[in-house]
C-alpha positions as CSV (number, residue, x, y, z in Angstrom):
1,Q,-6.3,5.7,4.6
2,L,-4.0,2.9,4.0
3,I,-1.3,4.6,6.5
4,Y,-3.9,5.3,9.3
5,N,-6.4,2.4,9.1
6,H,-3.9,-0.3,7.7
7,H,-0.6,0.8,8.9
8,I,0.4,0.5,5.0
9,F,2.9,3.2,4.0
10,T,2.9,3.5,-0.1
11,G,5.3,6.4,-0.3
12,G,4.8,10.3,-0.4
13,A,4.5,12.4,-3.5
14,S,3.3,15.8,-4.2
15,N,0.5,14.7,-6.4
16,K,-2.2,13.3,-3.8
17,K,-3.7,10.9,-6.6
18,L,-0.4,9.0,-7.0
19,L,-0.1,5.8,-5.7
20,R,3.6,4.7,-5.7
21,I,4.0,1.0,-5.1
22,L,7.8,0.1,-4.4
23,P,8.0,-3.4,-3.0
24,P,11.1,-4.9,-1.7
25,L,12.5,-7.6,-3.4
26,N,12.1,-10.1,-0.4
27,I,8.2,-9.5,-0.3
28,T,6.1,-12.5,0.2
29,K,2.9,-13.5,-1.4
30,A,1.3,-13.1,2.0
31,Q,2.5,-9.4,2.4
32,I,1.1,-8.8,-1.0
33,D,-2.6,-10.3,-0.3
34,V,-2.8,-8.1,2.8
35,F,-1.8,-4.9,0.8
36,F,-4.3,-5.7,-1.9
37,K,-7.2,-6.6,0.7
38,A,-6.4,-3.2,2.3
39,L,-6.3,-1.3,-0.9
40,K,-9.5,-2.6,-2.0
41,Q,-11.2,-1.6,1.3
42,V,-10.0,1.9,0.8
43,L,-11.0,2.1,-2.8
């Protein structure tokens, strides 16, 4: 749902219950806040 509803890609894995979070070193606090807000909505 993160990718379809919020346009956030978290990586692919064969285990559907695995969430991979590998942010780049230049990520901003604002981008992290957007991610966690979307994650809370999905969960």
